[in-house]
C-alpha positions as CSV (number, residue, x, y, z in Angstrom):
1,D,5.0,36.0,-1.7
2,E,3.0,34.2,-4.5
3,M,1.6,37.4,-6.7
4,A,-0.6,34.5,-9.1
5,S,-1.0,31.1,-9.6
6,V,-1.5,29.0,-12.5
7,S,-5.1,27.3,-13.1
8,E,-5.7,23.4,-14.2
9,Q,-6.4,24.9,-17.4
10,G,-2.8,26.5,-17.4
11,A,-4.3,30.8,-17.1
12,T,-2.9,32.3,-14.9
13,T,-5.4,33.3,-12.1
14,P,-4.9,36.2,-9.2
15,A,-3.8,35.0,-6.0
16,A,-6.0,35.5,-2.8
17,A,-6.2,38.8,-1.1
18,P,-3.5,38.0,1.9
19,S,-5.1,37.3,5.5
20,S,-4.1,40.0,8.2
21,D,-1.7,37.4,9.3
22,E,0.2,37.6,6.5
23,Q,0.4,41.8,6.3
24,D,1.7,41.4,9.3
25,A,4.3,39.4,8.5
26,R,5.4,41.8,5.9
27,Y,4.2,44.8,7.2
28,F,6.0,46.8,11.2
29,I,3.3,50.0,11.0
30,K,3.5,51.8,14.1
31,V,2.2,55.4,15.1
32,T,3.2,56.5,18.2
33,E,6.0,59.0,21.0
34,D,7.9,55.6,21.2
35,L,9.8,55.5,17.9
36,P,11.4,52.4,17.2
37,T,14.9,52.3,16.1
38,L,16.3,52.2,12.6
39,E,17.7,49.0,13.4
40,E,14.9,47.2,14.7
41,C,13.1,48.3,11.5
42,N,15.9,46.6,9.6
43,A,15.7,43.7,11.3
44,F,12.6,43.3,10.1
45,V,12.8,43.7,6.7
46,S,15.5,42.0,6.3
47,H,14.9,38.7,4.6
48,P,17.2,36.0,2.9
49,S,15.6,36.2,-0.3
50,C,16.6,39.7,-0.7
51,G,19.5,41.5,-1.8
52,A,18.7,44.9,-0.7
53,V,17.7,46.5,2.2
54,S,16.5,50.7,1.5
55,S,15.9,52.9,4.2
56,F,15.1,56.5,5.1
57,V,14.8,58.3,7.8
58,G,13.5,61.9,8.6
59,I,15.3,63.8,11.2
60,T,13.9,67.2,12.8
61,R,16.7,69.8,11.5
62,N,17.8,73.1,13.5
63,N,16.2,75.8,11.0
64,F,13.8,76.7,8.4
65,D,13.6,79.9,6.5
66,G,16.1,81.5,8.9
67,K,14.7,80.4,11.9
68,T,16.2,78.2,15.0
69,V,13.6,75.2,15.3
70,T,14.5,74.1,18.4
71,K,11.7,70.7,18.4
72,L,8.7,69.7,16.0
73,S,5.5,68.2,17.6
74,Y,3.5,65.5,15.9
75,E,-0.4,65.2,16.3
76,G,-2.9,62.5,14.8
77,Y,-5.1,60.4,14.8
78,V,-3.4,56.7,15.6
79,P,-6.0,54.5,14.1
80,M,-6.6,56.5,11.0
81,A,-2.8,57.1,10.3
82,E,-2.2,53.4,11.2
83,K,-4.6,52.6,8.8
84,E,-3.5,55.0,5.3
85,L,0.2,53.5,6.5
86,R,-1.1,49.6,5.6
87,K,-2.9,51.2,2.4
88,L,0.6,53.3,1.4
89,C,1.9,49.6,2.1
90,D,-0.8,47.6,0.0
91,A,-0.1,50.5,-3.1
92,T,4.0,49.7,-2.5
93,R,3.4,46.6,-3.2
94,D,1.4,46.6,-6.6
95,K,3.8,48.9,-7.9
96,Y,6.9,47.0,-7.0
97,P,5.7,43.4,-6.7
98,S,9.0,42.4,-6.0
99,V,9.5,43.8,-2.3
100,R,9.3,41.7,0.6
101,R,9.0,43.8,3.4
102,I,8.1,47.5,4.9
103,A,8.8,49.1,8.1
104,A,6.8,52.2,8.1
105,V,7.0,54.1,11.9
106,H,6.2,57.9,12.5
107,V,6.4,59.7,16.0
108,L,4.0,61.6,17.7
109,G,4.4,64.4,19.9
110,D,7.6,66.3,20.7
111,C,10.3,65.5,18.3
112,P,13.6,67.4,19.1
113,V,16.6,68.6,16.9
114,G,18.8,65.3,15.4
115,R,16.1,62.9,16.8
116,P,14.4,61.0,13.7
117,S,10.6,61.4,13.1
118,V,10.1,59.0,10.1
119,I,11.6,55.5,9.6
120,L,10.8,53.7,6.1
121,C,13.1,50.5,4.8
122,V,11.8,48.2,2.3
123,S,13.5,45.1,1.3
124,S,13.4,43.6,-2.4
125,P,15.4,41.3,-4.1
126,H,17.4,43.7,-6.1
127,R,18.3,47.6,-5.4
128,R,15.9,49.5,-8.0
129,D,12.8,48.6,-6.4
130,A,13.9,49.0,-2.9
131,L,15.5,52.6,-4.0
132,R,12.3,53.4,-5.7
133,S,10.0,52.4,-3.0
134,V,11.4,54.0,-0.4
135,E,11.0,57.7,-2.5
136,F,7.3,56.6,-2.9
137,L,6.2,55.7,0.3
138,I,7.7,59.2,1.6
139,D,5.7,60.7,-0.8
140,E,2.9,59.5,-0.3
141,L,2.8,59.6,3.8
142,K,3.4,63.6,3.2
143,A,0.9,64.1,0.8
144,K,-1.6,61.1,2.3
145,V,-1.3,60.3,5.9
146,P,-3.4,62.1,8.7
147,I,-0.5,63.4,10.9
148,W,-0.3,67.3,11.5
149,K,3.4,69.0,12.3
150,R,3.5,71.9,14.4
151,E,7.6,73.9,13.9
152,V,8.4,75.3,17.1
153,Y,11.1,78.1,17.0
154,E,13.5,79.5,19.6
155,G,13.1,82.6,21.3
156,D,9.9,85.1,20.4
157,E,9.7,83.5,16.7
158,G,7.1,80.8,18.3
159,S,5.2,78.2,16.2
160,A,4.1,77.3,13.1
161,W,1.6,74.5,12.0
162,K,3.3,73.3,8.5
163,E,1.6,71.3,5.7
164,N,3.7,68.8,3.6
165,I,4.8,70.0,1.0
166,E,1.3,69.0,-1.7
167,W,2.2,68.8,-6.0
168,H,-0.8,71.0,-7.8
169,E,-0.4,71.0,-11.6
170,G,3.5,70.0,-11.1
171,K,4.5,72.8,-8.9
172,S,5.4,72.3,-5.4
173,Q,3.8,74.3,-2.5
174,R,4.1,74.7,1.1
175,V,1.8,76.3,3.5
176,M,2.3,77.4,6.9
177,V,0.3,79.4,9.8
178,K,1.4,81.2,12.3
179,D,0.2,79.6,15.8
180,K,-1.6,82.6,17.4
181,G,-0.6,81.1,21.2
182,Q,2.7,81.0,22.8
183,C,4.9,78.4,22.5
184,D,5.8,75.8,24.7
């Protein structure tokens, strides 16, 4: 993956923007009800030039704020969500140029306790950029990708649409909206 080239006069010029075929070879992006596995994501990002693969798997936990969570339910507009994920992958490679390949997948629909909802994998020649880029990706994904989460609680607790933690003036804030309807 050349990021720059040298002209005949010796001046460095930026490389041309990658074609969609080249982008497809670098990114595995999917927002779907049928989430790929961690193994599939790792296999995609693995490359002989890379000595590091870092991953993040977000898994539905069984509790929040003293309530028993039975599942999370995700909604989103797939074309827009995948477009935003592609932008985040581009931004990650801009910030961490040694990154070779990225897998960014997110589930839609119901996600029971113990199941993954998001998987991010990144490969690079060395660990530092791989580790940092995964953290950058999950933080940016939660802030920018149009996927909405509803927590469903056990019993009569109902459910709540959750807004991801946002950073505003250096403070994290979480917004919850109690669902007026019955949980399914």
